[in-house]
C-alpha positions in Angstrom: -46.6 70.7 -5.3 -45.9 74.1 -6.5 -42.6 76.4 -6.7 -42.0 79.9 -6.3 -40.2 82.5 -7.7 -39.3 84.1 -4.8 -39.9 82.4 -1.1 -41.3 85.5 0.5 -44.3 83.6 2.6 -42.9 83.2 5.8 -41.8 86.7 6.6 -43.8 88.9 4.5 -46.2 91.1 6.0 -49.8 90.6 5.7 -51.1 93.2 2.8 -54.6 95.2 3.3 -55.4 93.8 -0.3 -53.6 91.0 -2.7 -54.6 90.7 -6.3 -55.4 87.3 -7.4 -54.2 86.7 -10.7 -54.4 83.0 -12.3 -52.5 82.6 -15.8 -51.4 80.2 -18.0 -48.0 79.5 -20.1 -46.7 82.2 -22.0 -49.7 85.0 -20.9 -47.5 85.5 -18.1 -45.2 87.6 -20.2 -48.1 90.1 -21.0 -49.4 90.3 -17.6 -45.9 91.4 -16.5 -46.3 94.2 -19.0 -49.2 95.8 -17.9 -49.0 94.5 -14.1 -49.8 98.1 -12.3 -46.7 99.5 -10.1 -46.4 99.1 -6.7 -48.9 100.3 -4.4 -48.3 101.0 -0.6 -50.6 98.0 1.5 -51.1 96.2 -2.3 -49.3 92.6 -3.3 -50.2 90.7 -5.8 -50.2 86.9 -6.4 -50.0 85.2 -9.6 -50.4 81.1 -10.2 -48.9 80.3 -12.9 -49.8 76.8 -14.6 -47.1 75.9 -17.1 -48.3 71.7 -18.2 -45.5 72.5 -20.8 -42.7 72.8 -17.9 -41.3 75.6 -20.1 -39.2 78.2 -17.9 -40.5 81.8 -18.6 -38.2 84.3 -16.5 -39.6 87.8 -16.5 -37.5 89.8 -14.6 -39.8 92.4 -14.1 -42.1 90.3 -12.0 -38.9 88.5 -10.4 -37.5 92.1 -8.9 -40.7 93.1 -7.3 -41.4 92.3 -3.5 -44.8 92.9 -4.2 -45.2 90.0 -6.1 -45.6 86.7 -5.6 -45.3 83.7 -8.2 -46.4 80.1 -8.1 -45.7 77.6 -10.6 -48.1 74.9 -11.1 -47.7 71.7 -13.6 -51.3 71.3 -14.1 -54.3 72.8 -16.1 -57.7 73.9 -15.8 -59.1 77.5 -14.8 -60.9 76.8 -11.9 -58.2 74.3 -10.4 -55.7 77.6 -10.9 -58.1 79.8 -8.9 -58.4 76.8 -5.9 -54.5 77.4 -5.9 -55.0 81.3 -5.6 -57.7 80.7 -2.8 -55.1 78.6 -0.7 -52.3 80.2 -1.3 -53.4 84.4 -0.7 -53.0 85.8 2.4 -54.4 89.7 1.8 -57.0 90.6 4.3 -59.1 91.8 0.8 -58.6 89.9 -2.3 -59.8 90.7 -5.9 -59.8 88.7 -8.3 -58.0 89.7 -12.1 -57.6 88.0 -15.2 -54.2 88.5 -16.9 -55.5 91.0 -19.4 -57.2 93.6 -17.7 -56.0 96.8 -17.1 -56.3 98.7 -13.6 -57.8 102.3 -13.0 -56.7 104.7 -11.2 -57.2 104.7 -7.3 -58.7 101.4 -8.0 -57.3 99.9 -4.6 -59.1 103.1 -2.6 -62.3 102.3 -4.3 -62.2 99.0 -3.3 -61.5 99.5 0.7 -64.0 102.1 0.5 -66.5 99.7 -0.8 -66.1 96.9 1.9 -65.9 100.3 4.7 -69.6 100.9 3.2 -70.7 97.2 3.2 -69.3 95.9 6.6 -71.4 92.8 6.3 -70.3 91.6 2.7 -68.4 88.4 2.4 -67.8 89.4 -1.2 -68.4 92.7 -3.5 -68.8 92.9 -7.6 -68.1 96.0 -9.6 -68.5 97.3 -12.8 -65.8 96.2 -15.5 -65.5 98.6 -18.3 -64.9 97.6 -21.6 -62.4 98.9 -24.5 -64.3 102.0 -25.0 -64.5 102.7 -21.6 -68.0 102.0 -21.2 -69.5 99.2 -18.9 -69.3 95.7 -20.5 -73.3 95.2 -19.9 -76.0 97.1 -18.1 -75.5 97.5 -14.3 -77.5 98.6 -11.6 -77.2 102.3 -10.8 -77.2 101.9 -7.2 -75.8 99.1 -4.2 -77.6 96.2 -4.6 -77.9 92.9 -3.0 -76.7 89.7 -4.7 -79.1 87.1 -5.3 -78.2 83.7 -7.2 -80.1 85.2 -10.1 -77.9 88.1 -10.3 -74.4 86.6 -9.5 -74.7 84.4 -12.7 -74.3 87.6 -14.6 -71.0 88.1 -12.7 -67.4 88.1 -14.6 -64.5 87.0 -12.7 -62.6 90.3 -12.8 -65.4 92.0 -11.2 -65.4 89.8 -7.8 -63.6 90.8 -4.7 -64.1 89.6 -1.4 -62.8 89.2 2.7 -60.1 86.0 2.7 -60.8 85.3 5.9 -64.9 84.8 5.9 -64.2 82.8 2.4 -62.2 80.5 4.0 -64.0 80.0 7.0 -66.8 79.1 4.9 -64.3 76.8 3.1 -65.9 77.2 -0.3 -63.9 76.7 -3.5 -64.1 76.6 -7.5 -65.7 73.4 -8.9 -63.0 71.6 -10.6 -65.3 70.8 -13.5 -66.0 73.6 -14.5 -64.1 76.3 -16.5 -61.6 76.3 -19.7 -60.0 72.6 -19.5 -63.1 70.9 -18.4 -66.1 69.8 -20.7 -68.4 72.9 -18.9 -66.1 75.8 -20.6 -67.8 78.5 -17.9 -69.4 79.7 -15.2 -66.7 78.7 -12.7 -67.2 82.2 -11.0 -70.8 81.9 -11.3 -71.6 78.6 -8.9 -68.4 80.2 -6.8 -71.0 83.2 -6.3 -73.8 80.5 -5.6 -72.1 78.3 -3.1 -71.1 81.4 -1.2 -74.4 82.2 -0.6 -75.8 78.8 -0.2 -73.4 79.0 3.3 -74.9 82.1 4.2 -72.4 84.9 2.8 -74.0 88.3 1.8 -72.8 89.5 -1.4 -73.6 93.2 -3.1 -72.8 95.1 -6.0 -71.5 98.7 -6.4 -71.6 101.3 -8.8 -68.4 101.4 -9.4 -65.5 100.6 -11.5 -62.1 99.1 -10.9 -60.5 97.9 -13.8 -61.4 97.7 -17.7 -60.8 94.8 -20.3 -60.1 95.6 -23.9 -60.2 92.4 -25.0 -63.2 89.9 -25.2 -64.0 88.0 -22.1 -64.1 84.2 -22.6 -68.2 84.3 -22.0 -68.3 86.8 -24.8 -65.7 84.2 -26.9 -68.1 81.4 -25.7 -71.4 82.8 -27.3 -69.8 84.0 -30.3 -68.8 80.4 -31.4 -72.4 79.1 -30.5 -73.0 75.4 -31.3 -74.0 71.9 -29.7 -70.8 72.1 -27.4 -71.6 76.0 -26.1 -75.3 74.7 -25.5 -74.1 71.6 -23.7 -72.4 74.2 -21.5 -75.6 76.3 -21.0 -77.7 73.2 -19.9 -75.1 72.5 -17.4 -74.8 75.9 -16.3 -78.9 75.9 -16.0 -78.8 73.1 -13.8 -76.5 74.8 -11.6 -78.6 77.6 -10.8 -82.3 76.1 -11.3 -81.7 72.4 -10.3 -84.0 69.8 -11.3 -86.4 71.7 -12.9 -83.8 72.9 -15.6 -85.3 70.1 -18.0 -88.3 72.1 -18.2 -86.7 75.0 -19.9 -85.3 73.0 -22.7 -87.9 73.8 -25.5 -87.3 76.8 -24.6 -83.8 77.5 -24.9 -83.2 75.9 -27.5 -85.5 77.6 -29.5 -83.8 80.6 -28.4 -80.1 79.8 -28.8 -81.1 78.7 -32.5 -82.7 82.0 -33.1 -79.6 83.9 -32.1 -77.7 81.7 -34.2 -80.4 82.3 -37.0 -80.5 78.8 -38.1 -84.0 77.4 -36.7 -83.2 74.2 -38.3 -80.8 73.6 -35.1 -83.4 73.3 -32.4 -83.4 69.8 -32.4 -79.7 69.7 -31.9 -79.5 72.4 -29.2 -82.6 70.8 -27.6 -80.3 67.2 -27.0 -77.4 69.5 -26.1 -79.2 71.5 -23.4 -80.6 68.0 -21.9 -77.0 66.3 -21.9 -75.2 69.3 -20.0 -78.2 69.0 -17.6 -77.7 65.5 -17.1 -73.9 65.7 -16.9 -74.1 68.3 -14.5 -76.5 66.6 -12.4 -74.8 63.3 -12.2 -71.5 65.4 -10.8 -73.6 67.0 -8.3 -72.7 70.6 -9.5 -76.1 71.5 -7.2 -74.1 71.1 -4.1 -71.5 73.2 -2.6 -68.0 72.9 -4.0 -65.6 72.7 -1.4 -62.4 73.7 -0.8 -59.8 70.6 -0.7 -56.3 70.8 1.2 -53.2 71.1 -1.2 
């Protein structure tokens, strides 16, 4: 069962916006140093995984009435995101990794975005890199998400209506993400599953935050090997289902060329197909349900 650093759940007024921040072990220290100052109508929920059972007393968080910290002794990034979903209370929620910096007026842009797209269950925004430029190419205009576009999104770009998501009972697949055999993609499958349940999502060409560090996906691709290709195969199945095997030859060549080693093609072909079979065996094409705590 989780433990709370502050018992505020029973009487806290529902915030208009709540930022959901999963973190792990000593990363909570850096998070505390970069958390924005209190903003009217905004709250922060931090779900802190500490499998070591070490106690981190971060006084700057304990003293804030707008911050809830909940501790868990398990592991896995998807499991931690599901903790956030279960205990969130904000009307609008924004996912945030523990290493991002919020831009001035971010909460105004977020609220305006949902006002402009009232039918949207979720919105995504453009994340900036260390140089202040978007981390990749984004559309120049508001664009409705498809499954294809959802597989290009990073977690810290996603905001959503909490009640609408909870009504759909969609959660994160706990066989995906850091701490599993497939070390990425949990946010993309989350969006895919929302769309499978009828939710609509839009990309808006606005910026809320900046991440000067390399993302999990960037670090993942920088160390491209058979384990990474295994995960890419699993994600191909999440997106395309049974036809994924038909892509294995093309993907093995593409990834080997990216690595600069044509000799890796047979190795990558095997790894890609193993990833597809792993995803099929675990039912990654099915909607991930948010189970009770």
